[in-house]
C-alpha positions in Angstrom: -0.3 -0.2 -0.2 1.2 3.5 -0.8 0.6 6.1 1.7 1.0 9.9 1.6 0.0 12.8 3.8 -0.2 16.8 3.0 -0.4 19.1 5.9 0.0 22.6 6.7 1.9 24.7 9.4 0.3 26.0 12.3 1.8 29.4 13.4 5.5 30.4 13.8 6.2 26.8 16.0 6.8 23.7 14.8 3.5 22.4 15.1 1.7 20.7 11.9 -2.1 19.5 11.1 -2.7 16.6 8.8 -4.9 18.4 6.0 -5.0 15.2 3.6 -4.4 11.4 3.8 -3.9 9.3 0.7 -3.9 5.5 0.7 -3.4 3.6 -2.8 -3.4 -0.1 -3.5 -2.9 -1.0 -7.2 -5.0 1.9 -9.1 -7.5 2.4 -6.3 -7.2 5.4 -4.3 -8.7 6.6 -1.2 -8.6 10.3 -0.1 -9.6 11.7 3.4 -10.1 15.1 3.9 -8.7 15.3 7.5 -8.9 18.8 7.7 -12.6 18.8 7.5 -12.8 15.2 9.9 -15.6 15.6 12.2 -14.2 17.5 15.7 -10.4 16.5 13.9 -10.9 13.1 14.4 -10.4 10.5 11.5 -13.0 7.7 11.2 -12.4 5.0 13.6 -12.2 2.2 11.0 -9.7 4.2 9.2 -7.8 4.5 12.3 -7.9 1.0 13.2 -6.8 0.0 9.3 -3.7 2.7 9.7 -2.8 1.2 13.3 -2.8 -2.2 12.1 0.7 -3.8 12.5 0.3 -6.3 9.6 -0.4 -3.7 6.9 2.8 -2.5 5.0 2.8 0.9 4.0 5.4 2.4 1.4 6.1 6.1 0.0 8.5 7.7 -2.3 10.5 11.1 -2.2 9.5 11.5 1.3 12.5 13.8 2.6 10.3 16.7 2.4 7.8 14.9 4.5 10.1 14.0 7.4 11.7 17.8 7.9 
């Protein structure tokens, strides 16, 4: 599975807010607009899916994401 997130910086500190979560398998992609999630929380089923230890995610060109 491929996963990517988009985020925006909050204020002058180092805090960030995840605005978008993208999960892809083969040619199918799920895009979650986390910025518009109810009360700032992603759906519980998606949270469980992301926390599942048996799922393996990969990404590419993540050097900017980890700064």
